[in-house]
Wavefront OBJ file of the C-alpha trace (Angstrom):
o trace
v -17.286 -24.413 -8.962
v -16.997 -21.005 -10.561
v -18.705 -18.140 -8.640
v -19.679 -14.623 -9.520
v -17.894 -11.851 -7.517
v -18.311 -8.121 -7.411
v -15.151 -6.274 -6.240
v -15.812 -2.827 -4.943
v -12.729 -0.634 -5.737
v -10.204 -0.686 -8.535
v -7.152 0.112 -6.464
v -4.190 -2.284 -6.283
v -5.874 -4.694 -3.808
v -9.172 -4.865 -5.650
v -7.669 -5.442 -9.124
v -5.248 -7.911 -7.754
v -8.028 -9.795 -6.087
v -10.054 -9.691 -9.254
v -7.021 -11.113 -11.340
v -6.444 -13.931 -8.768
v -10.089 -15.041 -8.866
v -10.400 -14.598 -12.630
v -7.380 -16.797 -13.230
v -9.145 -19.598 -11.272
v -12.143 -19.383 -13.491
v -14.405 -17.181 -11.546
v -16.571 -14.406 -13.073
v -15.445 -10.988 -11.623
v -16.821 -7.542 -12.019
v -14.965 -4.566 -10.591
v -16.792 -1.348 -9.692
v -14.824 1.936 -9.310
v -16.218 5.312 -8.435
v -13.298 7.211 -10.057
v -13.345 7.579 -13.927
v -9.587 7.559 -14.145
v -7.447 4.793 -12.713
v -4.147 6.525 -13.617
v -3.874 8.761 -10.599
v -1.105 8.469 -8.031
v 2.730 8.724 -7.968
v 4.950 5.769 -7.287
v 4.885 2.598 -5.165
v 7.495 0.297 -3.830
v 6.720 -3.373 -4.469
v 8.728 -5.382 -1.936
v 9.733 -8.988 -2.477
v 6.835 -10.420 -0.330
v 4.399 -8.699 -2.737
v 6.370 -9.784 -5.822
v 5.951 -13.324 -4.626
v 2.245 -12.859 -4.260
v 2.156 -11.275 -7.731
v 4.030 -14.276 -9.041
v 1.230 -16.439 -7.545
v -1.369 -14.545 -9.581
v 0.706 -14.366 -12.818
v 1.862 -10.815 -13.085
v 5.107 -10.672 -11.108
v 7.517 -10.605 -14.043
v 5.445 -7.942 -15.790
v 5.767 -5.610 -12.748
v 9.473 -6.343 -12.380
v 9.961 -5.412 -16.050
v 8.092 -2.166 -15.615
v 9.929 -0.713 -12.694
v 13.364 0.083 -11.273
v 15.055 -2.287 -8.870
v 16.526 -1.218 -5.517
v 19.187 -3.338 -3.933
v 20.099 -1.296 -0.801
v 18.434 1.105 1.537
v 20.354 3.753 3.380
v 19.418 6.309 6.011
v 21.073 9.693 6.432
v 20.556 12.806 8.574
v 19.613 15.994 6.715
v 23.246 17.141 6.824
v 24.169 14.155 4.733
v 25.758 12.191 7.554
v 25.083 8.537 7.439
v 22.954 6.931 10.098
v 22.918 3.510 8.353
v 24.790 2.584 5.212
v 24.297 -1.085 4.482
v 26.246 -3.127 2.042
v 25.167 -2.745 -1.645
v 23.482 -6.112 -1.882
v 22.037 -6.256 1.650
v 18.501 -6.081 0.456
v 18.918 -8.818 -2.048
v 20.671 -11.028 0.524
v 18.056 -10.470 3.186
v 14.893 -10.331 0.997
v 15.676 -12.778 -1.785
v 15.584 -10.179 -4.596
v 15.500 -6.418 -5.051
v 12.372 -4.426 -4.387
v 10.745 -2.831 -7.416
v 9.782 0.855 -7.662
v 7.159 1.575 -10.247
v 4.417 4.016 -11.052
v 1.258 3.163 -9.291
v -0.703 3.676 -12.481
v 1.493 1.147 -14.252
v 0.580 -1.478 -11.664
v -3.055 -0.828 -11.909
v -2.762 -0.857 -15.681
v -1.104 -4.152 -15.718
v -3.546 -5.745 -13.251
v -6.582 -4.290 -15.243
v -5.075 -5.617 -18.466
v -4.861 -9.066 -16.979
v -8.742 -9.099 -16.644
v -11.301 -9.899 -19.348
v -12.472 -7.049 -21.454
v -15.254 -5.159 -19.750
v -14.527 -6.453 -16.312
v -13.801 -3.051 -14.806
v -16.535 -0.474 -14.742
v -15.481 3.068 -13.771
v -17.664 5.954 -12.577
v -19.784 3.587 -10.433
v -20.218 4.571 -6.881
v -21.523 1.880 -4.517
v -23.816 3.125 -1.772
v -25.074 -0.041 -0.037
v -24.367 -3.767 0.136
v -26.738 -6.436 1.468
v -27.089 -10.161 1.535
v -29.856 -11.987 -0.363
v -31.005 -15.578 -0.420
v -28.585 -16.282 -3.321
v -25.665 -14.113 -2.284
v -25.355 -10.288 -2.323
v -26.891 -7.266 -3.746
v -24.870 -4.191 -4.506
v -26.721 -0.849 -4.826
v -25.103 1.938 -6.868
v -25.572 5.773 -6.632
v -27.581 5.516 -9.928
v -29.998 3.135 -8.189
v -28.986 0.096 -10.026
v -28.931 -3.174 -8.033
v -26.326 -5.682 -9.044
v -26.407 -9.363 -7.788
v -23.493 -11.844 -7.277
v -22.550 -14.756 -5.271
v -20.150 -12.634 -3.184
v -18.731 -9.144 -2.733
v -15.147 -8.147 -2.005
v -14.778 -4.681 -0.415
v -11.523 -3.137 -1.676
v -12.885 0.447 -1.261
v -10.293 1.883 1.066
v -10.430 3.561 4.488
v -13.954 4.810 3.957
v -15.146 1.418 2.807
v -18.886 0.882 2.340
v -18.436 -2.758 2.687
v -16.314 -2.516 5.913
v -19.085 -0.260 7.382
v -21.690 -2.782 6.444
v -19.842 -5.448 8.279
v -18.889 -3.295 11.358
v -20.957 -0.190 11.557
v -19.188 3.210 11.830
v -15.425 3.076 11.662
v -14.136 6.594 12.542
v -11.038 8.013 11.184
v -8.443 9.936 13.351
v -5.898 12.382 11.951
v -2.480 11.087 13.036
v -0.903 14.552 13.375
v 1.125 14.793 10.224
v 0.655 14.993 6.416
v 2.483 13.409 3.550
v 3.555 14.677 0.213
v 4.400 12.349 -2.727
v 6.144 13.215 -5.985
v 7.957 12.049 -9.026
v 11.032 14.060 -10.035
v 12.051 14.284 -13.680
v 15.639 13.390 -12.873
v 17.435 10.260 -11.963
v 19.215 9.763 -8.556
v 22.232 7.856 -7.390
v 21.016 4.396 -6.392
v 23.526 4.338 -3.553
v 21.453 7.142 -1.949
v 18.144 5.193 -2.144
v 16.479 5.153 1.226
v 15.529 7.867 3.642
v 16.855 11.276 4.778
v 15.695 12.485 8.246
v 15.420 15.789 10.052
v 13.623 16.911 13.205
v 10.048 15.926 12.744
v 10.466 15.448 9.016
v 11.084 12.246 7.009
v 12.019 12.121 3.275
v 12.213 8.898 1.267
v 13.668 8.780 -2.199
v 14.142 5.832 -4.655
v 15.029 5.596 -8.338
v 12.065 5.184 -10.616
v 13.706 3.714 -13.761
v 16.642 5.509 -15.429
v 15.147 8.943 -15.744
v 12.847 9.591 -12.780
v 12.862 9.513 -8.970
v 9.911 8.758 -6.695
v 9.992 10.584 -3.360
v 7.818 11.252 -0.337
v 7.944 13.624 2.654
v 6.089 13.831 5.985
v 5.750 16.707 8.378
v 3.848 17.230 11.665
v 1.208 19.915 10.784
v -2.478 20.830 11.386
v -5.098 18.754 9.589
v -6.537 20.103 6.442
v -3.671 22.534 5.826
v -2.697 23.886 2.431
v 0.311 26.056 1.669
v -0.979 29.515 0.529
v 1.722 29.858 -2.116
v 1.680 26.149 -3.118
v 2.961 22.873 -1.785
v 6.168 22.960 -3.781
v 7.169 26.407 -2.346
v 6.412 25.122 1.234
v 8.610 22.136 0.735
v 11.300 24.270 -0.707
v 11.439 26.281 2.440
v 11.094 23.175 4.701
v 13.920 21.285 2.951
v 16.154 24.125 2.117
v 19.781 23.275 2.967
v 19.239 19.512 3.121
v 21.815 17.284 1.579
v 21.624 16.254 -2.077
v 19.678 14.997 -3.732
v 16.710 16.430 -1.678
v 16.485 20.010 -3.030
v 17.254 18.905 -6.647
v 14.476 16.313 -6.525
v 12.022 18.892 -5.350
v 13.124 21.381 -7.990
v 12.675 18.707 -10.768
v 9.171 17.769 -9.622
v 6.225 19.318 -11.507
v 3.343 20.480 -9.391
v 1.108 18.117 -11.405
v 3.199 15.194 -10.133
v 3.089 16.334 -6.424
v 0.235 15.185 -4.169
v -0.467 16.187 -0.604
v -2.633 13.920 1.719
v -3.301 14.126 5.368
v -2.652 10.773 7.144
v -5.309 8.980 9.180
v -5.643 6.030 11.538
v -8.999 4.193 11.302
v -10.613 2.099 13.981
v -9.627 -1.527 13.280
v -12.649 -3.487 11.936
v -13.824 -6.320 14.260
v -15.254 -8.139 11.316
v -13.438 -8.793 8.051
v -16.076 -11.117 6.703
v -19.603 -12.342 7.254
v -21.281 -14.701 4.972
v -20.699 -13.721 1.366
v -18.878 -10.415 2.155
v -15.259 -9.830 2.752
v -12.880 -6.812 2.972
v -9.260 -6.588 1.655
v -6.556 -3.922 1.506
v -7.036 -0.631 3.198
v -10.734 -1.493 3.754
v -9.418 -4.204 6.185
v -6.191 -2.875 7.485
v -5.296 0.711 6.641
v -1.547 1.245 7.398
v 0.634 4.362 7.681
v 3.276 4.515 4.971
v 6.521 4.091 7.063
v 7.062 0.426 6.223
v 6.174 0.741 2.480
v 3.636 -2.215 2.978
v 0.246 -0.799 2.475
v -0.145 -1.781 -1.158
v 2.060 -4.861 -0.666
v -0.245 -6.303 1.982
v -3.213 -5.697 -0.306
v -1.451 -7.688 -2.947
v -0.824 -10.540 -0.416
v -4.498 -10.405 0.520
v -5.350 -11.010 -3.121
v -3.263 -14.145 -3.470
v -4.378 -15.526 -0.088
v -8.014 -14.873 -0.852
v -7.951 -16.785 -4.026
v -6.274 -19.726 -2.419
v -8.878 -19.791 0.383
v -11.671 -19.681 -2.147
v -10.166 -22.609 -4.044
v -9.786 -24.793 -1.031
v -12.754 -24.090 1.077
v -16.174 -25.852 0.535
v -18.174 -22.639 0.294
v -17.551 -18.903 0.094
v -18.556 -18.049 3.645
v -15.855 -20.475 4.994
v -13.276 -19.379 2.458
v -13.688 -15.746 3.617
v -13.591 -16.685 7.346
v -10.375 -18.645 6.742
v -8.856 -15.691 4.806
v -9.694 -13.320 7.614
v -8.332 -15.569 10.311
v -5.071 -16.188 8.348
v -4.345 -12.559 7.274
v -5.107 -10.925 10.661
v -2.146 -12.733 12.118
v 0.203 -11.250 9.485
v -1.035 -7.650 9.266
v -1.829 -6.835 12.804
v 1.855 -6.388 13.791
v 2.691 -4.410 10.698
v -0.036 -1.994 11.221
v 1.098 -1.497 14.781
v 4.829 -1.172 13.743
v 4.045 1.367 10.995
v 2.020 3.532 13.462
v 4.808 3.294 16.053
v 7.379 4.465 13.593
v 5.193 7.333 12.565
v 4.716 8.474 16.317
v 8.415 8.259 17.001
v 9.513 10.251 13.920
v 6.918 12.833 14.508
v 7.171 13.046 18.391
v 7.060 16.310 20.191
v 9.270 17.782 21.163
v 11.182 17.122 17.945
v 14.249 16.367 20.031
v 12.636 13.002 20.935
v 12.269 12.015 17.258
v 15.807 13.139 16.562
v 17.166 10.992 19.411
v 15.321 7.972 18.172
v 16.468 8.484 14.561
v 20.098 8.614 15.643
v 19.423 5.573 17.874
v 18.788 3.480 14.716
v 22.538 3.749 13.931
v 23.284 1.720 17.079
v 21.276 -1.346 15.917
v 23.423 -4.228 14.526
v 23.005 -4.646 10.801
v 22.141 -8.411 11.244
v 19.323 -7.476 13.528
v 17.907 -4.878 11.087
v 18.170 -7.219 8.246
v 16.537 -10.122 9.956
v 13.617 -7.918 11.042
v 13.238 -6.461 7.522
v 13.226 -10.043 6.145
v 10.445 -11.017 8.466
v 8.324 -8.352 6.946
v 9.254 -8.102 3.316
v 11.323 -11.103 2.090
v 9.868 -13.397 -0.507
v 9.701 -16.047 2.289
v 7.489 -13.605 4.494
v 4.628 -14.284 2.087
v 2.857 -17.577 2.722
v -0.224 -19.239 1.490
v -2.804 -21.246 3.546
v -5.725 -22.198 3.764
v -7.648 -24.584 5.980
v -10.554 -23.995 8.243
v -10.739 -20.802 10.324
v -9.447 -20.812 13.938
l 1 2 3 4 5 6 7 8 9 10 11 12 13 14 15 16 17 18 19 20 21 22 23 24 25 26 27 28 29 30 31 32 33 34 35 36 37 38 39 40 41 42 43 44 45 46 47 48 49 50 51 52 53 54 55 56 57 58 59 60 61 62 63 64 65 66 67 68 69 70 71 72 73 74 75 76 77 78 79 80 81 82 83 84 85 86 87 88 89 90 91 92 93 94 95 96 97 98 99 100 101 102 103 104 105 106 107 108 109 110 111 112 113 114 115 116 117 118 119 120 121 122 123 124 125 126 127 128 129 130 131 132 133 134 135 136 137 138 139 140 141 142 143 144 145 146 147 148 149 150 151 152 153 154 155 156 157 158 159 160 161 162 163 164 165 166 167 168 169 170 171 172 173 174 175 176 177 178 179 180 181 182 183 184 185 186 187 188 189 190 191 192 193 194 195 196 197 198 199 200 201 202 203 204 205 206 207 208 209 210 211 212 213 214 215 216 217 218 219 220 221 222 223 224 225 226 227 228 229 230 231 232 233 234 235 236 237 238 239 240 241 242 243 244 245 246 247 248 249 250 251 252 253 254 255 256 257 258 259 260 261 262 263 264 265 266 267 268 269 270 271 272 273 274 275 276 277 278 279 280 281 282 283 284 285 286 287 288 289 290 291 292 293 294 295 296 297 298 299 300 301 302 303 304 305 306 307 308 309 310 311 312 313 314 315 316 317 318 319 320 321 322 323 324 325 326 327 328 329 330 331 332 333 334 335 336 337 338 339 340 341 342 343 344 345 346 347 348 349 350 351 352 353 354 355 356 357 358 359 360 361 362 363 364 365 366 367 368 369 370 371 372 373 374 375 376 377 378 379 380 381 382 383 384 385 386
């Protein structure tokens, strides 16, 4: 039976959830406090998330919009290889290439798959409560919107997650991240990561004319470079192997973002009655596995499947939470562990760990990567909750 949903948040997880439910005949309204959905740089969509996007009908559109990556190398800042897998290793292990695409392109494709008027921007949600008929959502303008259920896709400071769990404090992890898009292409054979003491740089082709890159560095919370972030990175990465300096030089300050990284207390409750949380609202994740957005996409497909199979929304949400916790718990922990190791103090500890990766057999690395990001790593349920 069709239901009325309010989705709080128009990021990737929220829009994907809305598309998945709308395709099944449900009425969905998405509320987003931002007025512009085009912010952000790039995102890697791994095969597990592509499989989930196929499930909700937009996989091929995302593939056609991005560049495909078939291998992932790791080098030291000098250019020396720490790991240089065979060119088709990723395809063999994961089932297909990963896709790198602008984040705004993904949100645009998802929003475009919804009925006209389904997404309302500039709407800030301040409170959520249950009613006899479902839920009531209160906005900053004082409007009260009613629906059968609410999906919290409102990120690490989620109003819906706080409603379910009370205060969920954030903790600065000790390092910050920059993300940028360079207006030059890069050699696909160099796609992957370049590491230095306490510094990590990732870089992947974004189509034929651009490159998406990120960098992390251990530094004080809330810091800002007095002469600009690009100038700071130019000093930090001076002398690093190609293409790092060239990528930075070809990045406009308008396409360069800096964000401190935070861990948040894990929510005990993902759902209660007609409320549920997805994406970063449920399982915020450090960026080191490239799975934050991908797991939000998986959430969307699984949630729709649970809603389709369960006798009521409360049971559907409980089944979703039980099923997805098993998948994401280990990924959140692994991403955090990688971040702690790469940014360990003294920096020599992180350096030793980085060089230690070269000692791992390729078959072991590929098998582990497949367990995280292969098409087969994405699975659908759903039955009753445990």
